[in-house]
N, C-alpha and C positions, 0 to 999 in steps of 0.2 A: 137174390137177397144181398149179394155182395154189391150189386149196382145200387140197390136201395140205400145201403149204408153209405156208399161212396157219394151218391148224389145228394145226400143230406148232411153228412158229417165230414166229408173230405173235400169241401168246395172252397174256392178261394175267398168268396164274400163272407163266409162264416169265419174263416181265420182272421180276415181283416177286422171284422167287428170284435172279435175276441182280443185282438192285440190292442185295439183302440180302448175298449172298455175295461179289460181285465189284465192284460199284459201278454207277452210273448210265451211265458211259460205255459199258460193255459191253452194257447193255440198249438204249441208243440205237443202237449199232453193229448189234446183232442185228436190231432192227426195220428200220433203214434198209437193211441188207444184204439183209434178207428181201424187201423190195420190189424191190430191184435184181436179186436172183436170179430173181424172177418175170418181170421184163422180159427177162433174158438167156435164160431157158428158152423164153419165147414166141418170141423171135427164132430160136433154135436149132431149136425144133420146126417153125417155119414153113419153115426152110431144109432140114432133114434128115428130117422125118417123112414117110414116103411113104404113099400111100393103101393100099398093100398092108399095111403094118404096122398101120394103123388097122383095116382089115378083120379082120386076124388077132386083134387085141386084142378086138374086138367078139364074134368067134365064141367066143373063150375066155370072155369075161365072160358071154355068154349061157348057158353051161353051168350057171351058178347055183351054183358051188362057194363054199360059205360059210367064213368064218374065225371064229376065237374071238371071242366077245362081239359078233358082228355084230348080234344083236338089240338091243344097246344103241344102236347107230347108227340102228336102224329105229324105236325107241321114240318114241311120241308121246304125251305126257301134258300137253299144253298146255291151259291154262285160258282159254277164249275167252269165257266169259260170267261176270257177277258184278260188273260195274262198272269202275272205274278200275284201272290197273296195280297200285297199292299195295293196293287191296281184293282183288284176285284173288290177289295174292302172299301176303297174310296170311289168305286163306280156308282152310278145311279142305282143299279140293282142291289149292290152291296149295301149302300146306305139304307135303302128301303127295307131290305131284310134285317138289318141291325135294328132299325126303328121298331119293326113288328115284334121281334124277339124281345126287345127291351120293354115294350109296353106289356106284352103278354106276361113276362116275368114279374113286372110290378103288379099286375092285376092278380097274379097267382099268390103273392106273398104279402101284399100290403095289410091285409087283415091281421095276419099273425104278427107283423111288426107292431102295429097300432095296439093290439090287444096285449102283446108282451110288455110294451112300454107302460100302458095304463095299469096293468096288473103289477108290475114291478113297482111303479110309483105308489100304488095303493098299499101294497105290503110294506113298503119302506116307511110310509107315513103312519100307518095305522097299527101295525104289528110290533109290539115292543120287542127290543133286543133281547130282553130276558126270556121271552117265549122261545125265541129261536135257539138261544144258548141252552136252554133246558131240553128243547126237542132234539137237538143235535148232540146232546151229551158232551158239551164241550168241557165239563169238569172232569171227564173221564177220557183221557186221550186215546188210549188203546181201544176202548169201546166206541169212541167216536169215529176212529179210523175204519172200523168194520161196519159200523151202522150207517155211515154216510153213503157208500154205494148201494146199500140195501134200500134206504129210504128215499134217496135221490130220485130214482125212476118213478116211485110212487107219487111224489110231489109233482113231478112233471106230467104224469098221467092226469092228475086232477086239475092241473093248470090249463089244459086245452091248448097250450101254445106250442106251435110247430117251429121248425128250424128257422134260425136267425132271430125271430121274435123271442126265443127263449133266453137269449144271452143277457139282456138286462135283468131278467128274473134271476138268472144264475148269479149275477153279480150281487143281488140283494141277499141271496142265500149265503153267499160267501161272506158277505159283511156280517150275516147273522151268526156265523160260526160253523157251518157245514164243513166237512173235511174236504181236502183237495180231490180225493177220489169221488166223493159225493157229488161235487160240482160236475166232474167229467161224466159220471153216470147220469146225472140230470140232463145234461145236454144230449147224450146219446138217446135218451128216452122219448125224443121227439118221434121216434119210430113206432112208439106204442101208446100215443096219446088216443083218446077216444075217437076223434074223427078219422084217424089213420086206421084204427081197428075196424071201423065201419067200412073203410075202403077194402081192407083185407077180406072182410066178410063178403062183400059183393063179388070179389074176384075168385076167392077160394073156398068159401063156405065156412061155417062156424067151427067145425072140428079142426080143419087145417089152421084157421086163424088162431084158435087156442094154442095149437102147437107152436106156431110162429111166435106169438107173444111170449109164451113160456121160455123158449129157447133165446129169444132176443134179450129177455129180462136177465136170464142166467149169464149171457155173454157180456152184456154191458156192465153188470155188477162185477163180474170176475175180471174183465179188462181194466175197469176203473180202479179196482183194488190192486191189481198188479202195477199199473201206472203209478199209483200213490206210493207204493213200496219202492219202485225204481227211482222216482223223483226225490223221495226222501233220502235214498242211499247217495245220490249225487248232489244233494243240497239244492234243488231246483224248486222246491215248493215256496211260493211267495209268503212273506210274513205280513204284508200289508193286508188289513181288512177294512178298509175304508174307501172303497172305490165309489167315485162320483158317477152316478148314472146320467144325470142331466146338469147342465150349467145352472147355477143359482142366479147368474146375472148375464146381461148381454154385454159382450166385449168385442172389440174388433181386432182380430189376430190372424194368424195364418189359416185357421180352420174357417174363418169368415170368408177369406179369399177363395179357399177351395170350394166352399159351399156355393159361392156365386158362380164360379166356373162350371161346376157340375150341374147346377140348376140351369144354367144357360144350355149346356149340352142336353140335358133332359128335355127342356122345353122344345129345342130343335127337333129332337127325335119324336116327341109327341106330335108335333105339327106334321112332321113327315108321315107318321102313322095315320094321322087323320086324313091327309090329302092323297093317300095311296090305297085307299080301300080297306084300311085296318078295321074300322068298326063293323063293316059288313062281314069280314072274315071272323071277327070275334063273336058276332051274333050266331054263327053257326057252330059254335063250339060248346055251348051249354046243353 
């Protein structure tokens, strides 16, 4: 479970997107809260996880039911020979391995990112700000602080958007008035959205899945609430509530240059992937 949390909420790409869209305070809170959530889950598992549930989970996992793109997780293209790290990375095998991992990662997350941006845009355009302010109890600061971490994960579950793709929607919710802790809890809740719950069900069975979801919910709400209190104590909660999710006009600036550079790198990696048997490997993973 600690690995599941770390692989979704303590990764560099998530922090980068948070910093770009919402600011470093959210990235710091998300990282610190993630570590706190791991500790809370460890304590709750120690108290409430019974040997019977562990046995049932192992029996279900031993059935070998595979999920989508599971081959990606099992893929090993490590380059162990060829000199130093930089030499291996720039070797033909290293570039090929990089291209395969890059394309597989894009395939694994592109739907979440696209859906997240579309859903964020739709909510920003169609849902009035007054609705969000009422829903998040913005006129009652104390109640809003407690309510945010409780309702944030529920909104996430209903949004179907997984890690990375949920950041634009988090920005919309922040603009709408959700508490700081509510945003953090919303981001953590990509671990209990409906598609992920279905994966838990395949691997562990319904009873263990219900246990995991319940523990995760308590941990993410509790961790987010603690983070809110700590950041409020140190004056780190941002006051701005007008984050711009997309550019309203086309301009040429440093981001344009960076986009061109990274698009060129991406194109090179995709071509390398296509020329080195990538599509054949990908076809064997579903």
